[in-house]
Backbone as XML, in Angstrom:
<?xml version="1.0"?>
<chain id="A" units="angstrom">
  <residue number="1" name="MET">
    <atom name="N" x="-5.967" y="2.042" z="1.256"/>
    <atom name="CA" x="-5.459" y="2.203" z="2.914"/>
    <atom name="C" x="-6.849" y="1.713" z="3.735"/>
  </residue>
  <residue number="2" name="THR">
    <atom name="N" x="-6.401" y="1.089" z="4.708"/>
    <atom name="CA" x="-7.228" y="0.512" z="5.748"/>
    <atom name="C" x="-7.851" y="1.222" z="6.750"/>
  </residue>
  <residue number="3" name="GLU">
    <atom name="N" x="-9.132" y="1.390" z="7.079"/>
    <atom name="CA" x="-9.692" y="1.975" z="8.273"/>
    <atom name="C" x="-9.587" y="1.731" z="9.463"/>
  </residue>
  <residue number="4" name="ARG">
    <atom name="N" x="-9.585" y="2.574" z="10.258"/>
    <atom name="CA" x="-9.611" y="2.211" z="11.741"/>
    <atom name="C" x="-10.921" y="1.310" z="12.371"/>
  </residue>
  <residue number="5" name="ASP">
    <atom name="N" x="-10.835" y="0.587" z="12.942"/>
    <atom name="CA" x="-11.848" y="-0.178" z="13.803"/>
    <atom name="C" x="-12.361" y="-1.288" z="12.619"/>
  </residue>
  <residue number="6" name="GLU">
    <atom name="N" x="-11.481" y="-1.590" z="11.473"/>
    <atom name="CA" x="-11.896" y="-2.532" z="10.490"/>
    <atom name="C" x="-11.241" y="-3.876" z="10.985"/>
  </residue>
  <residue number="7" name="VAL">
    <atom name="N" x="-12.133" y="-5.119" z="10.647"/>
    <atom name="CA" x="-11.202" y="-6.272" z="10.735"/>
    <atom name="C" x="-10.516" y="-6.856" z="9.604"/>
  </residue>
  <residue number="8" name="ILE">
    <atom name="N" x="-9.294" y="-6.992" z="9.434"/>
    <atom name="CA" x="-8.525" y="-7.687" z="8.320"/>
    <atom name="C" x="-8.203" y="-9.152" z="8.353"/>
  </residue>
  <residue number="9" name="THR">
    <atom name="N" x="-8.093" y="-9.802" z="7.510"/>
    <atom name="CA" x="-7.662" y="-11.022" z="7.513"/>
    <atom name="C" x="-6.222" y="-11.116" z="6.686"/>
  </residue>
  <residue number="10" name="LEU">
    <atom name="N" x="-5.344" y="-11.451" z="7.436"/>
    <atom name="CA" x="-3.986" y="-11.544" z="6.830"/>
    <atom name="C" x="-3.704" y="-13.033" z="6.907"/>
  </residue>
  <residue number="11" name="ILE">
    <atom name="N" x="-2.787" y="-13.477" z="5.885"/>
    <atom name="CA" x="-2.405" y="-14.709" z="5.745"/>
    <atom name="C" x="-1.063" y="-15.131" z="5.813"/>
  </residue>
  <residue number="12" name="ASP">
    <atom name="N" x="-0.521" y="-15.991" z="6.661"/>
    <atom name="CA" x="0.920" y="-16.436" z="7.212"/>
    <atom name="C" x="1.807" y="-17.253" z="6.015"/>
  </residue>
  <residue number="13" name="GLU">
    <atom name="N" x="3.066" y="-17.439" z="6.252"/>
    <atom name="CA" x="3.433" y="-18.224" z="5.496"/>
    <atom name="C" x="3.123" y="-19.696" z="5.135"/>
  </residue>
  <residue number="14" name="GLU">
    <atom name="N" x="2.646" y="-20.051" z="6.027"/>
    <atom name="CA" x="1.895" y="-21.495" z="6.124"/>
    <atom name="C" x="0.686" y="-21.475" z="5.168"/>
  </residue>
  <residue number="15" name="GLY">
    <atom name="N" x="0.246" y="-20.276" z="4.710"/>
    <atom name="CA" x="-1.390" y="-20.483" z="4.157"/>
    <atom name="C" x="-2.813" y="-20.086" z="5.313"/>
  </residue>
  <residue number="16" name="ASN">
    <atom name="N" x="-2.335" y="-20.144" z="6.760"/>
    <atom name="CA" x="-3.331" y="-19.757" z="7.492"/>
    <atom name="C" x="-4.047" y="-18.148" z="7.551"/>
  </residue>
  <residue number="17" name="GLU">
    <atom name="N" x="-5.020" y="-18.265" z="7.822"/>
    <atom name="CA" x="-5.801" y="-16.715" z="7.843"/>
    <atom name="C" x="-5.983" y="-16.586" z="9.239"/>
  </residue>
  <residue number="18" name="HIS">
    <atom name="N" x="-5.587" y="-15.405" z="9.679"/>
    <atom name="CA" x="-5.825" y="-14.503" z="10.671"/>
    <atom name="C" x="-6.648" y="-13.583" z="10.720"/>
  </residue>
  <residue number="19" name="ASP">
    <atom name="N" x="-7.362" y="-13.181" z="11.504"/>
    <atom name="CA" x="-8.309" y="-12.132" z="11.744"/>
    <atom name="C" x="-7.751" y="-10.718" z="12.536"/>
  </residue>
  <residue number="20" name="PHE">
    <atom name="N" x="-7.469" y="-9.648" z="12.374"/>
    <atom name="CA" x="-6.881" y="-8.672" z="13.075"/>
    <atom name="C" x="-7.752" y="-7.542" z="13.078"/>
  </residue>
  <residue number="21" name="ALA">
    <atom name="N" x="-7.846" y="-6.634" z="14.321"/>
    <atom name="CA" x="-8.564" y="-5.598" z="14.299"/>
    <atom name="C" x="-7.609" y="-4.536" z="14.340"/>
  </residue>
  <residue number="22" name="VAL">
    <atom name="N" x="-7.959" y="-3.518" z="13.316"/>
    <atom name="CA" x="-7.155" y="-2.061" z="13.031"/>
    <atom name="C" x="-7.200" y="-1.175" z="14.456"/>
  </residue>
  <residue number="23" name="VAL">
    <atom name="N" x="-6.213" y="-1.034" z="14.970"/>
    <atom name="CA" x="-6.419" y="-0.043" z="16.257"/>
    <atom name="C" x="-6.030" y="1.088" z="15.680"/>
  </residue>
  <residue number="24" name="ASP">
    <atom name="N" x="-4.779" y="1.244" z="14.889"/>
    <atom name="CA" x="-4.669" y="2.651" z="14.661"/>
    <atom name="C" x="-3.791" y="2.608" z="13.409"/>
  </residue>
  <residue number="25" name="ILE">
    <atom name="N" x="-3.805" y="3.653" z="12.577"/>
    <atom name="CA" x="-3.075" y="3.814" z="11.582"/>
    <atom name="C" x="-1.997" y="4.844" z="11.633"/>
  </residue>
  <residue number="26" name="LEU">
    <atom name="N" x="-0.797" y="5.157" z="11.524"/>
    <atom name="CA" x="0.145" y="6.098" z="11.730"/>
    <atom name="C" x="1.081" y="6.164" z="10.707"/>
  </residue>
  <residue number="27" name="GLN">
    <atom name="N" x="1.412" y="7.695" z="10.746"/>
    <atom name="CA" x="2.424" y="8.158" z="9.762"/>
    <atom name="C" x="3.904" y="8.549" z="10.218"/>
  </residue>
  <residue number="28" name="VAL">
    <atom name="N" x="4.926" y="7.879" z="10.261"/>
    <atom name="CA" x="6.302" y="8.048" z="10.903"/>
    <atom name="C" x="7.111" y="8.211" z="9.813"/>
  </residue>
  <residue number="29" name="GLU">
    <atom name="N" x="7.754" y="9.124" z="9.742"/>
    <atom name="CA" x="9.097" y="9.807" z="8.792"/>
    <atom name="C" x="8.466" y="9.128" z="7.668"/>
  </residue>
  <residue number="30" name="GLY">
    <atom name="N" x="7.303" y="9.651" z="6.882"/>
    <atom name="CA" x="7.085" y="9.614" z="5.461"/>
    <atom name="C" x="6.341" y="8.042" z="5.211"/>
  </residue>
  <residue number="31" name="SER">
    <atom name="N" x="6.315" y="7.406" z="6.408"/>
    <atom name="CA" x="5.913" y="5.946" z="6.106"/>
    <atom name="C" x="4.813" y="5.516" z="6.465"/>
  </residue>
  <residue number="32" name="GLU">
    <atom name="N" x="3.730" y="4.788" z="6.452"/>
    <atom name="CA" x="2.445" y="4.176" z="7.333"/>
    <atom name="C" x="2.548" y="3.128" z="7.806"/>
  </residue>
  <residue number="33" name="TYR">
    <atom name="N" x="1.789" y="3.099" z="8.964"/>
    <atom name="CA" x="2.057" y="1.780" z="9.898"/>
    <atom name="C" x="0.573" y="1.449" z="10.221"/>
  </residue>
  <residue number="34" name="ALA">
    <atom name="N" x="0.175" y="0.260" z="10.163"/>
    <atom name="CA" x="-0.893" y="-0.321" z="10.857"/>
    <atom name="C" x="-0.396" y="-1.060" z="12.237"/>
  </residue>
  <residue number="35" name="ILE">
    <atom name="N" x="-1.522" y="-0.464" z="13.151"/>
    <atom name="CA" x="-1.344" y="-0.990" z="14.717"/>
    <atom name="C" x="-2.441" y="-2.129" z="14.700"/>
  </residue>
  <residue number="36" name="LEU">
    <atom name="N" x="-2.086" y="-3.601" z="14.927"/>
    <atom name="CA" x="-3.229" y="-4.609" z="14.902"/>
    <atom name="C" x="-3.398" y="-5.461" z="16.220"/>
  </residue>
  <residue number="37" name="LEU">
    <atom name="N" x="-4.464" y="-5.803" z="16.364"/>
    <atom name="CA" x="-4.729" y="-6.576" z="17.804"/>
    <atom name="C" x="-5.233" y="-8.052" z="16.829"/>
  </residue>
  <residue number="38" name="PRO">
    <atom name="N" x="-5.086" y="-8.850" z="17.445"/>
    <atom name="CA" x="-5.543" y="-10.367" z="16.950"/>
    <atom name="C" x="-6.804" y="-10.344" z="17.444"/>
  </residue>
  <residue number="39" name="ALA">
    <atom name="N" x="-7.950" y="-10.571" z="16.637"/>
    <atom name="CA" x="-9.464" y="-10.264" z="16.741"/>
    <atom name="C" x="-9.995" y="-11.235" z="17.502"/>
  </residue>
  <residue number="40" name="GLU">
    <atom name="N" x="-9.579" y="-12.685" z="17.159"/>
    <atom name="CA" x="-9.827" y="-13.603" z="17.966"/>
    <atom name="C" x="-9.569" y="-13.954" z="19.344"/>
  </residue>
  <residue number="41" name="GLU">
    <atom name="N" x="-8.514" y="-13.561" z="19.790"/>
    <atom name="CA" x="-7.615" y="-13.875" z="21.065"/>
    <atom name="C" x="-7.746" y="-12.761" z="21.945"/>
  </residue>
  <residue number="42" name="GLU">
    <atom name="N" x="-7.656" y="-12.665" z="23.018"/>
    <atom name="CA" x="-7.464" y="-11.604" z="24.180"/>
    <atom name="C" x="-6.326" y="-11.287" z="24.505"/>
  </residue>
  <residue number="43" name="ALA">
    <atom name="N" x="-5.265" y="-10.577" z="23.109"/>
    <atom name="CA" x="-4.248" y="-10.200" z="23.365"/>
    <atom name="C" x="-4.086" y="-8.892" z="23.765"/>
  </residue>
  <residue number="44" name="GLU">
    <atom name="N" x="-3.027" y="-8.731" z="24.549"/>
    <atom name="CA" x="-2.509" y="-7.633" z="25.066"/>
    <atom name="C" x="-1.597" y="-6.573" z="24.150"/>
  </residue>
  <residue number="45" name="GLU">
    <atom name="N" x="-1.144" y="-7.386" z="23.407"/>
    <atom name="CA" x="0.072" y="-6.839" z="22.789"/>
    <atom name="C" x="-0.369" y="-6.798" z="21.340"/>
  </residue>
  <residue number="46" name="ALA">
    <atom name="N" x="-0.074" y="-5.695" z="20.650"/>
    <atom name="CA" x="-0.613" y="-5.304" z="19.159"/>
    <atom name="C" x="0.762" y="-5.415" z="18.425"/>
  </residue>
  <residue number="47" name="ILE">
    <atom name="N" x="0.631" y="-5.761" z="17.471"/>
    <atom name="CA" x="1.491" y="-5.762" z="16.027"/>
    <atom name="C" x="1.618" y="-4.721" z="15.227"/>
  </residue>
  <residue number="48" name="ILE">
    <atom name="N" x="2.811" y="-4.540" z="14.685"/>
    <atom name="CA" x="2.804" y="-3.172" z="14.050"/>
    <atom name="C" x="3.265" y="-3.940" z="12.792"/>
  </residue>
  <residue number="49" name="LEU">
    <atom name="N" x="2.662" y="-3.559" z="11.672"/>
    <atom name="CA" x="3.202" y="-3.674" z="10.199"/>
    <atom name="C" x="3.040" y="-2.510" z="9.374"/>
  </residue>
  <residue number="50" name="LYS">
    <atom name="N" x="3.969" y="-2.439" z="8.353"/>
    <atom name="CA" x="4.280" y="-1.389" z="7.209"/>
    <atom name="C" x="3.582" y="-1.615" z="6.422"/>
  </residue>
  <residue number="51" name="PHE">
    <atom name="N" x="2.843" y="-0.309" z="5.532"/>
    <atom name="CA" x="2.035" y="-0.545" z="4.178"/>
    <atom name="C" x="3.505" y="-0.248" z="3.244"/>
  </residue>
  <residue number="52" name="ALA">
    <atom name="N" x="3.173" y="-1.095" z="2.137"/>
    <atom name="CA" x="4.226" y="-1.168" z="1.334"/>
    <atom name="C" x="3.118" y="-1.357" z="0.130"/>
  </residue>
  <residue number="53" name="GLN">
    <atom name="N" x="3.700" y="-1.791" z="-1.271"/>
    <atom name="CA" x="3.198" y="-2.037" z="-2.677"/>
    <atom name="C" x="3.638" y="-3.007" z="-3.163"/>
  </residue>
  <residue number="54" name="ASP">
    <atom name="N" x="2.616" y="-4.161" z="-3.666"/>
    <atom name="CA" x="3.555" y="-5.019" z="-4.273"/>
    <atom name="C" x="3.687" y="-4.474" z="-5.908"/>
  </residue>
  <residue number="55" name="GLU">
    <atom name="N" x="4.278" y="-5.532" z="-6.463"/>
    <atom name="CA" x="4.438" y="-5.400" z="-7.773"/>
    <atom name="C" x="3.727" y="-4.907" z="-8.773"/>
  </residue>
  <residue number="56" name="ASP">
    <atom name="N" x="2.096" y="-5.193" z="-8.396"/>
    <atom name="CA" x="1.028" y="-4.589" z="-9.392"/>
    <atom name="C" x="0.516" y="-3.299" z="-8.723"/>
  </residue>
  <residue number="57" name="GLY">
    <atom name="N" x="0.856" y="-2.768" z="-7.501"/>
    <atom name="CA" x="0.714" y="-1.524" z="-7.245"/>
    <atom name="C" x="-0.496" y="-1.555" z="-5.943"/>
  </residue>
  <residue number="58" name="ASN">
    <atom name="N" x="-0.707" y="-2.646" z="-5.617"/>
    <atom name="CA" x="-1.896" y="-2.779" z="-4.370"/>
    <atom name="C" x="-0.834" y="-2.747" z="-2.930"/>
  </residue>
  <residue number="59" name="ASP">
    <atom name="N" x="-1.859" y="-2.363" z="-2.364"/>
    <atom name="CA" x="-1.133" y="-2.038" z="-0.749"/>
    <atom name="C" x="-1.122" y="-3.272" z="-0.090"/>
  </residue>
  <residue number="60" name="ILE">
    <atom name="N" x="0.090" y="-3.632" z="0.749"/>
    <atom name="CA" x="0.125" y="-4.743" z="1.311"/>
    <atom name="C" x="0.669" y="-4.284" z="2.398"/>
  </residue>
  <residue number="61" name="LEU">
    <atom name="N" x="0.615" y="-5.544" z="3.429"/>
    <atom name="CA" x="1.247" y="-4.895" z="4.816"/>
    <atom name="C" x="2.347" y="-5.764" z="4.878"/>
  </residue>
  <residue number="62" name="VAL">
    <atom name="N" x="3.900" y="-5.391" z="5.566"/>
    <atom name="CA" x="4.749" y="-5.828" z="5.443"/>
    <atom name="C" x="5.583" y="-6.082" z="6.859"/>
  </residue>
  <residue number="63" name="ASP">
    <atom name="N" x="6.212" y="-6.940" z="7.226"/>
    <atom name="CA" x="6.962" y="-7.124" z="8.456"/>
    <atom name="C" x="7.672" y="-6.015" z="8.617"/>
  </residue>
  <residue number="64" name="ILE">
    <atom name="N" x="8.282" y="-5.147" z="9.608"/>
    <atom name="CA" x="9.112" y="-4.179" z="9.618"/>
    <atom name="C" x="10.662" y="-5.054" z="9.986"/>
  </residue>
  <residue number="65" name="GLU">
    <atom name="N" x="11.555" y="-4.614" z="8.666"/>
    <atom name="CA" x="12.836" y="-5.443" z="8.999"/>
    <atom name="C" x="13.867" y="-4.818" z="10.102"/>
  </residue>
  <residue number="66" name="GLU">
    <atom name="N" x="13.668" y="-3.610" z="10.194"/>
    <atom name="CA" x="14.652" y="-3.191" z="11.031"/>
    <atom name="C" x="14.350" y="-2.536" z="12.625"/>
  </residue>
  <residue number="67" name="ASP">
    <atom name="N" x="14.861" y="-3.354" z="13.654"/>
    <atom name="CA" x="14.374" y="-2.979" z="15.074"/>
    <atom name="C" x="14.191" y="-1.502" z="15.143"/>
  </residue>
  <residue number="68" name="GLU">
    <atom name="N" x="15.091" y="-0.471" z="14.839"/>
    <atom name="CA" x="15.105" y="0.947" z="15.055"/>
    <atom name="C" x="13.988" y="1.445" z="14.445"/>
  </residue>
  <residue number="69" name="GLU">
    <atom name="N" x="13.756" y="1.123" z="13.356"/>
    <atom name="CA" x="12.443" y="1.436" z="12.575"/>
    <atom name="C" x="11.358" y="1.131" z="13.536"/>
  </residue>
  <residue number="70" name="TRP">
    <atom name="N" x="11.126" y="-0.117" z="13.945"/>
    <atom name="CA" x="10.162" y="-0.922" z="14.863"/>
    <atom name="C" x="10.052" y="0.052" z="16.124"/>
  </residue>
  <residue number="71" name="GLU">
    <atom name="N" x="11.145" y="0.510" z="16.786"/>
    <atom name="CA" x="11.145" y="1.184" z="17.954"/>
    <atom name="C" x="10.539" y="2.840" z="17.554"/>
  </residue>
  <residue number="72" name="LYS">
    <atom name="N" x="10.976" y="3.346" z="16.825"/>
    <atom name="CA" x="10.336" y="4.519" z="16.275"/>
    <atom name="C" x="8.590" y="4.711" z="16.304"/>
  </residue>
  <residue number="73" name="VAL">
    <atom name="N" x="8.562" y="3.717" z="15.507"/>
    <atom name="CA" x="6.591" y="3.514" z="15.239"/>
    <atom name="C" x="6.043" y="2.983" z="16.863"/>
  </residue>
  <residue number="74" name="ALA">
    <atom name="N" x="6.844" y="2.212" z="17.412"/>
    <atom name="CA" x="6.107" y="2.174" z="18.891"/>
    <atom name="C" x="6.307" y="3.285" z="19.689"/>
  </residue>
  <residue number="75" name="ASP">
    <atom name="N" x="7.370" y="4.031" z="19.612"/>
    <atom name="CA" x="7.405" y="5.109" z="20.511"/>
    <atom name="C" x="6.155" y="6.003" z="20.198"/>
  </residue>
  <residue number="76" name="ALA">
    <atom name="N" x="6.079" y="6.076" z="18.659"/>
    <atom name="CA" x="5.024" y="7.261" z="18.353"/>
    <atom name="C" x="3.846" y="6.813" z="18.610"/>
  </residue>
  <residue number="77" name="TRP">
    <atom name="N" x="3.359" y="5.240" z="18.844"/>
    <atom name="CA" x="2.133" y="4.835" z="19.101"/>
    <atom name="C" x="1.698" y="5.640" z="20.617"/>
  </residue>
  <residue number="78" name="GLN">
    <atom name="N" x="2.969" y="4.688" z="21.054"/>
    <atom name="CA" x="2.958" y="5.182" z="22.731"/>
    <atom name="C" x="2.604" y="6.579" z="23.252"/>
  </residue>
  <residue number="79" name="GLU">
    <atom name="N" x="3.398" y="7.129" z="22.502"/>
    <atom name="CA" x="2.924" y="9.138" z="22.972"/>
    <atom name="C" x="1.714" y="9.112" z="22.150"/>
  </residue>
  <residue number="80" name="LYS">
    <atom name="N" x="0.862" y="9.018" z="21.402"/>
    <atom name="CA" x="-0.357" y="9.121" z="20.574"/>
    <atom name="C" x="-1.079" y="8.832" z="21.867"/>
  </residue>
  <residue number="81" name="VAL">
    <atom name="N" x="-1.087" y="7.589" z="22.297"/>
    <atom name="CA" x="-2.082" y="7.036" z="23.120"/>
    <atom name="C" x="-1.780" y="7.731" z="24.518"/>
  </residue>
  <residue number="82" name="ALA">
    <atom name="N" x="-0.607" y="7.881" z="24.951"/>
    <atom name="CA" x="-0.341" y="8.672" z="26.226"/>
    <atom name="C" x="-1.250" y="10.135" z="26.186"/>
  </residue>
  <residue number="83" name="GLY">
    <atom name="N" x="-0.917" y="10.892" z="25.026"/>
    <atom name="CA" x="-1.532" y="12.011" z="24.528"/>
    <atom name="C" x="-3.355" y="12.093" z="24.833"/>
  </residue>
  <residue number="84" name="GLU">
    <atom name="N" x="-3.852" y="10.816" z="24.105"/>
    <atom name="CA" x="-5.022" y="10.869" z="24.158"/>
    <atom name="C" x="-5.826" y="10.441" z="25.315"/>
  </residue>
  <residue number="85" name="GLU">
    <atom name="N" x="-4.995" y="9.684" z="26.320"/>
    <atom name="CA" x="-5.328" y="9.407" z="27.815"/>
    <atom name="C" x="-5.395" y="10.576" z="28.665"/>
  </residue>
  <residue number="86" name="GLU">
    <atom name="N" x="-4.503" y="11.521" z="28.312"/>
    <atom name="CA" x="-4.019" y="12.704" z="28.923"/>
    <atom name="C" x="-5.529" y="13.918" z="28.751"/>
  </residue>
  <residue number="87" name="ILE">
    <atom name="N" x="-6.043" y="13.561" z="27.348"/>
    <atom name="CA" x="-6.956" y="14.585" z="26.882"/>
    <atom name="C" x="-8.230" y="14.101" z="27.653"/>
  </residue>
  <residue number="88" name="GLN">
    <atom name="N" x="-8.535" y="12.834" z="27.987"/>
    <atom name="CA" x="-10.042" y="12.155" z="28.282"/>
    <atom name="C" x="-9.950" y="12.440" z="29.990"/>
  </residue>
  <residue number="89" name="GLN">
    <atom name="N" x="-8.555" y="12.709" z="30.523"/>
    <atom name="CA" x="-8.791" y="13.091" z="32.050"/>
    <atom name="C" x="-8.989" y="14.388" z="32.245"/>
  </residue>
</chain>
């Protein structure tokens, strides 16, 4: 598993490397998800990837295929962020 505040490098379909900062790791309905922000750019929008395992049992990050699943994870993260903001106030 990846730790928060870590920078990871992902390789896209064309073989290009992209660095991402791990903002958070969430568990939703028994699955684990990584909330990532591009490390090099001033991005305002995070991406969400799902933890899975490859055929060798190694942890990998994959796109979320279902819109409903993506919405559940995005909502869970927004609720967590809103709750943390309330605590800080």
